N, C-alpha and C positions, 0 to 999 in steps of 0.2 A: 558213407559206407562203413560197415563193420565186418569183422570176421571172427571165427573161433580158432583157438590154438591149443595144442596139446604140448605140455612141457615133458620132455623125456629126461628123467634124472632129477630127483627132488633133493639133491645134496645141497651143499653150502651155497653155491652160486645159482643153481637151478631154482631153488625156492625164492631167492631174492628177485630173480628175473620174472618168475611167475607172478609175484606181487606187482611188479612194474607193468607187465602186460595187462594185468587185471585192472590197473588204474587207468590205462590209456583209453580215451574215448573212442578210438578206432577199433577196439577189440570188444566183442560182446560176451565172450565166455572163455574161460581158461580151465583146462583139464590137466591132470598130472598122471604120469605113470612112472613107477620105479620098481626095481626088483625087490627093494625093501618097501613093502606095502605100508609099513608103519610110518615111514618118512613121507610117503605121498599123502597119507591120511592127515598127518600133522600139518603139512603145507596147506591142504584144503581147508582145514579148520582155522589155522592161523590167519590166512589171507582171504577167507570167504570165497574160495574158488568154486567153479561149477561142479567139480567132482573129480574122481579118479577113474582111470581105465585099468583093466586087468593086466595088460602087457602091451608091448610095442605092436604086435600083430593086431590086437583089438583096436588100438589107436588108429592104425592105418586103415582098418576096415570100417572105421566110424565115419561120420560125416563132418568131422572137424576140417577146417580149411587149410590149416598150417600146423607145422610142428617146430619146436625149438629144442635142439639136441644139446644136452649138458652131461653126456656120459664120459667115460674114461677117454682120454685124448687120442688113443690109438684106435678107437672104435668108430670114429666119426664118418670116415669115408663111405663104408658100406651102408650105414644107417641113412646117411644123406641121400644116397642114390636110391635106396628102396623107397624112401618117403617121396622123393620127386616122382618116381615111377608110379607111385600110388595116387598121384594127383594132388599132392600137398605142396604148398609153399614151404620153404625150409630156412630156418635160422639155425646156424651151427656155431657153437663155441669153437675156439681155436684148439688145434690147427684144423685146417680144412680136411686134411688126409695125411697119410704117412708114406705114400708112394706116388710116383708119377702116374702109374696106371689108375689109381683111385681118383686122382685129380682129373685125368682125362675123362673118366667115366661120368664124373659129376658134370663136367662142362657139356658133354654130349647129352646127358639127361636134361640139363637146363635148356639146351638148344632145341631138343626134340619135344619137350613137354610145354615149353613156354612158361613154366612156373618160376616164381621168384626164388633165388638163392642168395643168401647173405651170410658172410662170415663175420662174427662179432669181434673184430679186432679192436681192442681197447686203445691201443696206441694211436689209432687214427685220430682220436680226440684227446690224446695226451696234450697238456698245455704247450709243451715244447714243440710238438708236431704242428699244432694249430698255429702257433706263433711263426714257425719257420715257413709254413704253407702261405701264410699271409704275406710275410716279407718277400718270399720268392715271387708270389703273384704280382707284387708291387715293383719287382725288379731291383730290390735293395741289395741282394747278394751279388749281383752280376752273374757270372757263371759259377754254379756250384760244381766244383771239381772233385771234392773229397767230403765224405760224410761218415759218421759212425753211429751205430746203434748198439747199446749194451743192455742185456737183460741179466742183471747181477743179483741173483737170489740164492743166498746160502741155504743149504739143506737144514742147518741147525735152527734157522729162523722160521719155524712153522711147518716146513715141508715134511719132516718126519711125522708130525701129527696128521697132516693132511693126507699123506699116503696111507697111513694106518686107518684113517676114517673111511677112505674110499676103497682100500685094497684088502681089508680083512686080514686073516692070518697069513696070507701069502704076500703081504704088502712089499716085502723086499724085492720080490721078483719084478714088480712094476715100478718101484722107486728108482730103478736104474735106467729109466726112460732116457734115451740119448738126448743131450741138451740141444743139439742142432735139429732135432725133429720137433722142437717147440720154438721155432725161430721168429714167429710173427710179431711178438712184442717189440723185438729189436729191428727186424727188417721192415715191418709195416710202419713203424714210427719214422723211418727214413724215407721210404718210398711213398708214404702218405703225404710227404711234403715236396719231394723231388719227383717230377713226372718222368721216371725212367724205370728200367728193369734190368736185372742181372743177366749177363750172358755167359760168364764163366766164373769159376771159383777155385781157390786153393785153400785148404783148411787143415789146421793142426789140432789134434785132440790131445788133452792132457789126461793120462791115466791116473785113476784114483789111488790114493795110498792110505785111506782111513782103515781099511781092513775090518769093516763092521758088517759085511755081507751086502752092503749097498754098493752099486757099481762094481759088482763082482761077476765076471763072465760066467762062472759056474752056477750062479744063482739067477742072474738076469734073464728074463724071458726074451730080451732083445739081444743077448750075447754082448752086452755093452759094458765097458769099463772106463769110458770117458766121463769124467765129472765136469770138466771144463773144455771149451773149444773156442778157437779163434779162426775166423774166416775172412779172406780178402776177396772181394767180388769186383769184377770188371762190369761196368754198366754200359748199356747200349749207346749212351750219349758221350762215351769216352771218359767218364768220371770213374771214381773208385769209391767203394763202400766197404767199411770194415764192420764186422759183427762179432761181439763177444757174447757167448752163452756160458754163464758161470754158476756152478752149484756148490763149490767149495771156495769161499772168498770172504776175507775179512772186510766187510762193507755193510753199512746199515740199510739193508734192502727194505726194511719196513718203512723207512723214510722216503726213499725213491728207488724203486727196483728197476725202472727203465729210464735210461738217460741218453742224451743225444749230443752230437756235434756236427756242425755244417760249416765248411770253409768255402767261401766264394772269392772271386777275383776282386770284389769291392768291399765285402764285409763278411763277418763270421759270427757264429753262435756256439757257445760252449756251456756245458752243464755238468755240475757235480751234485753231490747229495743235497746240499743246502744252498748252493750258489749257482746262479745262471747269469751269463753276461752276453751282451751284444757288442761286437767290436767292429769298428771301421778303421780307416787308415789314419784317423786323427785321434781316436779316443776309445775308452772302454766304458760301457754303460751297464751298470748293475740292474738287471731286470728281474731279480729273484722274486720280488713281490708279485709280479704279474703271473708267475708260475704257481703261486701258493693256492691250494684248494681249501675251501671251507668245509668243515665236517658236516655231513648230512644227518648223522645221528650219533648217539653216545657209543663209545667203545664197549660199554657194559650193557648194551641193549640185549634183552633176553634172546632175541633171534640169532645172536652170535655166540650162544652158549657152546656150540660144537666147533667153533672156529678158534684155532690157536691165537693167543694174544698177539703174537708177532705178525699175524696175517690180517688182523682186523682193520688196519688202515685201508686195505684194498677194498673193503666192504663199506666204508663210511665216507671216503673222500668225495666231496661235492665239487661244485663249480669253482673255477678260478677267474680272475679278472679277464684273461684272454678269451674266456668262453662267453663273455657278456654279449658280444656281437651276435652270436647265434642262439643264445638262450631264449630269445623271444619266440622262437618257433616251437618250443616245447609246450606240451599241454599244461594248463593250469593245475590239473590234477597231480602233476609231479612235484609241485611245490611242497617242501617238507618231507618228501618221500626219500627212502634210502637211495644212495648213489654209490659209486665206487670206481676203483681204478682211475683215480685222478679226474673224476667228473664225467667219465665216458658212458656210464650205463644208461643214463636218460637219453642221450643222443642215439645210442645204438638201437634201443627199443623203438624210438620214434622213427629212425631210418627204415627199419623193417616194416613197421606198421604202415608208413607212408607209401613204401614201394608196393606192398601187397594191395592196399586200397586203391592206389592210382595206377597199378600195373606199370611201374617204372623201374629202372635199374637203381638199386641202392649203391651208395659210394663204394662199398667193399663187396662188389658182385663176384660172380664165379671167376671171371678173368683176372680181376684185381687180386682176389684171394689166392689164385694160383701163383701170381708174381710175389706175393708175400710168403708163400709156403714152400714152393718147390726149391728155391735156392738153398734153404736149410737142409732139405732132403739130399740134394746133390753134395752139399758141403759135408754132411756126415759121411757119405761115401768117399769123398776126397780124403777125409781124416783116416778112414779105414785103409786107404791106399797111400798112407804116409805123405799126404799133402799134394798128391797129384792134381794138376790143373785140369778141371773137367768142364765140359760144355753144359750149359743150362738151357733146356728147351723153353721156348716162349709160346704160349697159346694165343698170343695176339690180344687185341682190344675186343671189347664186347661188340658184337654186331650192331650196326646202327638201328636195326629194326627190333632189337631186343627190348 
């Protein structure tokens, strides 16, 4: 079986994913739509796509079977719901949405339409998460009682360029996007390995002091002045998860922007920028080489001309040794194709294509995506309330008949 798909947003990641969908044997045609029609036309020409659509409405009215949304992060929720209601299967970049109401509407739309929804959370296939998931399944940790997920990406390392590329002349209004409303790289990396979900949170936000118009409440379209935030979550299994979302930090985020720690009663796992260790009660084992990804293309590839040098690693990082167990399921057409976010892009595309063609649930389906996304939304509200401990709603597991 094959299907057609429309890519919404032909920016930096959208174009690369359009290329991967076009390579996949389970997809027969790829279309693109973007408010910048020149960017859509460039993607069509570069990757030999089927064509471009005039706008989102025309795409939804067309006979394409699915859409993949790569628009600004605060726009996803309503676009996802509209696409589902229009009869399309939907792949969405992160986050799923930015409010509990938007998340609920997506879940209801998935349930009522029966269409496939998947959130493309890269950390689900981060080497650290893959390794921890394998070790947990084998019972090596014992009981995991404490875990950490950090997304540490300094604004100076490419984010100023990225926001200007996507936001135009008013980019500072959007560059103040609250860190905890982009929580899935950190939370998804932990909960992608630990089968639990957050039930409450207390979060502290750090107000920015750069005074350059970014993270300025008077400029921000979100009324936000937090550039860093730290949240402590209670999990339903009695464990604890800490999440750091940092945008002002002296750390080499271009080397490893997401990192994780898991502490169990029998063993633990800890990760820094260049070192990763597995520890039990007898010894410490350096497993850094198992986490190292191989580049999928040159940092100087012409397709990355509009990407800040500090961000290019996220577009080129390929598979690591811990991915080898699952790599055999990837289509042969992906060999030598661009990858990114520590080897995750190929797996994410294949997950969605497989789910649509087989009418099955993808790993990061709507219910899982809600558990990766909503805790950050509630954490941001906790920070706005000076760290008040707040309850986190859970939408449950995906229905067995989904």
